[in-house]
N, C-alpha and C positions, 0 to 999 in steps of 0.2 A: 645434463644435472641442474635441479633447481639448485639458485645460491642462494644465500640466507644474506639478508641484508640487516646488519644493527647500527649501520654509521649514515648519517643524511647526507654526507656528500658523498659516501660512496655510491648510494642510489642516483643521483644526481650525475656522476662520472659515467654509471651505463647509460641512463637514459640517454645523454648527450651523443655518447659515441653512438647510439642505437639509430637517433631521432627519428623515430615511428611515425610512420601517417597513420596506425590506430596501434591501439593496445588491447588486451584482454585482461578486465578486471574480475576480481571478486574478493570477497571480505568473510573473515569467521569473524564472529560476535558473541557476546554474552548477554542475555537479557532476563535471567530469571529473578533476578533481585533487583531490579531497578525497573525505572520508566523509560531511559535512556538507553540504547543499545552500546554496550561497552565495546570499542574496536579494540580486536585481539591480535588481529594479521590482515595484511591487505597482500594478496596474489597479484603479481602483474606478471602478465607476456606480451615481449615484444617480437618481431620478426627477425630472423637471421638466415644467412643463406642455408644453413644445413635443418631448418624448421624454427620453433618457440625455443625463445631463450625464456624461462622462468626466474621471475624475481619475490622470495619470499621475504616480505617487509615486515619487522617488525615495529607498530605503532605505538609500543609503550616507551621507547627511547625519546628522551628530550630529541626536539627539533624534525623528527622525523616527518609528524603531522606536516610541518611547513613543506618541505620538500615534496610531499606527496600532494600537497593543495597546487604549487604550480605546476604538476602534470595535469591534475584535474581540470584547471581552467584554463589549459592550454586548448582554444578550439580550432587549431590546426591538429588535433590527435583524435580520432574520434577513438569514442570508448565502448568498447564490445562487452557487454555484460549480460547474464541471463537471470532472469526475473529479480530486477534490482529494486524492487521496491525498500526493503527495509537496509540492503547494502545503503542505499540513496542518504537516510537518518545516519547509520553509524560513519559514514563518511563524513558526513557534515557535523556531525558530533566530535569525530576526532582529528579532521583535518580543517574542517571553515571551511570546504569548498565543496562542490556538488561535481560529478563528472560529466561533462558536457564537453563538444554533442555526443549523444546517447543512441547506441542501437542495442535494443534490447530481444533477444535470440529468442525469450519465449511468446513474448509480443509477437514479434516477427512469424514465427512458427504458428500463431494461430492465424495471423493475416493471411497466410500464404494457402490455410486450409489443411495445415497437418493433424492440429490437434489442441485445444484450449488449454493452459494450465499445465503445458506438460513441463514435468522438472528435467534439469539438465541430464541425470543418468538415463531417464526414457529419451529425450531427445538425441541423445548420439549415438546411443543404440538404433533408435529409429534411421535417421540419417546416413551416421558412418560405420551403423555396424560394429561400433565398439563398445566393448562393457566397459562401465567406471564403475569400482568400487566404491558403494559409500556409509563402510563398517567405521567410519568415526565422527558419524555426525554429530552424536551426543556429546565428545569431548570436551572438557577443560581447556579453551584455548587460552586462556590468561594464564597457565602453568608456564613456567622455563626450568629448563629446556622442556622443549615440542619433541616429542617423540619421533623417530624417522615414519611410524604409519600414521601419524598427522600430517608429517610435512610430505608424504606420497601421495596422504588423499589431497590436500591441499592444493600441489600441484596440478594433480588434473583435472580438479575443478576450471583451470582456465587453459587447458593443455589444449583443447579442442575447438573453442571459441571462434578461431579465424578460419577453420575446416567449416564449423557452423556458418558464420557469416557469409564466405564466398557462395554457398549455397542459399539460402536463404535471402540474402539480397537480388542475387538473380532469379529467383523465383519471384521477387514481388516485383521487381523492376518489369518483368515479362507479364507479370498481372498489372501493370500500371498502379501499385497500389506504393510506393514508395513514401509518397505524401502522405497516406496514412500511418506509417511507421512513424514518421518524422512528429506528426501530432497527437500520437499516443506518447510518444517519448516525451517530447515536451509537455505532456500535460501529468504525465506521474512527477517529472520533475518537478514542475507547479505545484502540484498535491504536496510533495515531502519540504518544500519552500515555505508553503503554510501552514503556522503552526496553529492558526484558527478555521481550516478547511472543515471541518467537522461543526457547523455551526447549531444542527439538530441534533444531536448523538439521542435524543429519546426514541427518533424514528427508527434506529437498529434493534432497538429492542422490541422483542412479540410483546411482551404483555403491556408494553404502552398502549397497546390498541382496545385493552378491556380498562382504560381510566379514563373516567370524565374530563373534560377541558382545564379545570381548573389543576385536576392529580395531575395531570400531564405538565403544568407548568410548573409543579412541585418537582416533579420528576425532573424536570430539564434543570433548573435551578440546583438539584442535588448534584446531577452529572457534571454541569461547568464548574460547580464547587468542585467536585471530586478529580476533573482535570487539572484546574490550578494548583489543587496541594497535591496531588503527584508528581506534576513537573516538579514544582519546587521543591519539594522532598526526594526525588529521582525515587519514585518507588511506584511498585504496580499498581494499576489502577484499584484491583481488587484488594490490595493490601489498606488502603484508605477508606475504600467502602464497597462494600459486594453487591452485585445485581440486585438481587432478591431483597437485602437489606431496604436498600434504596428503593425499591416499586413499594415495599411495606410501608414506609414512611410516608412518600405520595399518595400513597391511597389511605390512609390511614393518618393523619399529623399527629402528632401531641398535642394537647392543648396549653402545654407550660414547658419550660424547660426541667421543671423537675421531672416530667412524664418522661421526657425524652433521656435523663440519664437513668432513670427506671428499665427504659428499652434495652439501653445500650450496656447496661451491667448484664443484662440476661441474654445478651448476644458476645460470645467468646470473641468474634472476630470484628467488632466494631468499633469504629474510633472516637473510645473514651475520652481522651487526651483532648481530644479536637472538638470535643461538644459544644462547648460556647462559637467556634466558629461556622459550625455544622448548624446550629439554631437557628444563627444568623442568617446563614444562608438560606435557611427552609423559610424563611420570615420574610426574606426580601427579595421581592419583585425584580425579577430583570425588565431593563429598558424598552428588552424587543420582545419581550416573550408573548405580548399581544398578537406578534407577526408569525409567530411558531404556527407552524403545519402540525397540525393534528394528526397520530399513528391512529389508524382505525382498520377496520377488519374491512373485506373486500366483498360483498354482498348487493343481490340483488342485480339491478342494471346494471351499477359498476361492475360486480362480477362477469356480465356478461361481455362489455366492454372491454376487460380486463382480456378475456379470452379472445372477441377478434384482434387485439393488439398482438397478443401472443402468436395468433395463429400467422398474421401479417407478417410478421417478423420473423418468425420462422421458415414461409414459403420464401421469404428475399432472401435469407441465410442461405437457405439450400440452392436456389439459382446463382450467389455468389460463390459458392464452394465454402462459407464459413460455420466453423462450428459452433453448436447451440452457445447462447450465451454472449456470442462475441460483439455480436449486432446491437444488441440490449440483452441486461438480464430483468428479471420482473420489477426487481426496487427499483431499476431505472424507469421503468414504465410506471409503476405505482407513482413515482415522483412525478413523471409527466401529465398524468392523470389531475395529480392535486396542483399544478403549474396554471392555472387559469386555462385549465384543459388546452393544454398545449403553446398558448402565447408566449409563455416563458419555459425555454426549454432548459433541461438541467445540465449543468457543465460536462457531466459524464456521456451526454446525446449531442456534444456539439460539434464542430466542424465538420467531415468526412460524414459521421454517421447521421447528423443533423440531415444532410443533403441526399444521403440514402433513403432516409424513412421519413420524411415530410411530405413528399408526396405520398405515401400512402397512410398516414396515420393522421395526419390533419381531415381529412374527410371524415373519418372512425371516430375521431374525436369531437369533432361537430355534429355528426350526429348525435352521439352520445350523449352531447350537453341537451342539444333539442328533446331527446328522450326522457332525460332525469326528471324527475317527481320535483314540483317546484318546492322549497326548503319553508 
């Protein structure tokens, strides 16, 4: 039976008695109305003689975050998680710490060739032939008390992590890919710990490729401003400024603040109370915007080069037994072609991926550069 923990001292006593070499971790959080995830529950599993002991920890209790932080920071305890990306942010906000070292079973399954982006339920079914109920996925995890169904669901999310870890670690070791997993987990932690990792957010918007350079610079200003406002007010980005309105302002900027106010008044979801700040952001060039890569449609010789790169990646992925997209996504390949034809490899293609791909892709990039028409 899982144990409900509402006393930080009780949690510390349980962990001291267990002296775990590894723990299973998961979280439940709420993010519908905020920028930052609100940590609502932390599930911890530890190994016992009769199986996994599961603690359902209430992080809303004063002092619980500090008790959890001691576990998260203990580098002598491996943290086994599944698809930990947003959980890392929730733990950092709720506990002030990241779970290190980390073994992410979703990443491990991809590197072992089992499948890319597999959910916990699917992976447990595939490897362990056990069905996990996901009926409480959309529950309100901030309410108290939690229902028996919520508690059972939460416990199941860490119940099988050790079995998954045992199987996946053995497969990665047999394939010689232990270091690949360590690199990918370290990169995930690094990204979660870097609040400014998305330096060029306009590149992630498809509409940006249809804007000229000045308009893309304006869009970048608006998205950077939106990010700062969303974080400061702990609001979803779209509540500050939605994508469609951002692109419209960037494409056709108002000539003066009065026109901006008129446009804001005509849009029911616009940030009218932030009109002055928005106008200032739209009018003020960023110190680094001239360095910003431009979003662009892949056409002509670039389209042919992209196809050759994708074909080379697919062939090598097949040879390695990796699912599609694990070695390199289309977006990372686009970033690679924009990085001085591969002289500066994107961070997402660093480490073991660069070691695998550079001998294959660099000749294609050089040939593509030679074939490109003069600007």
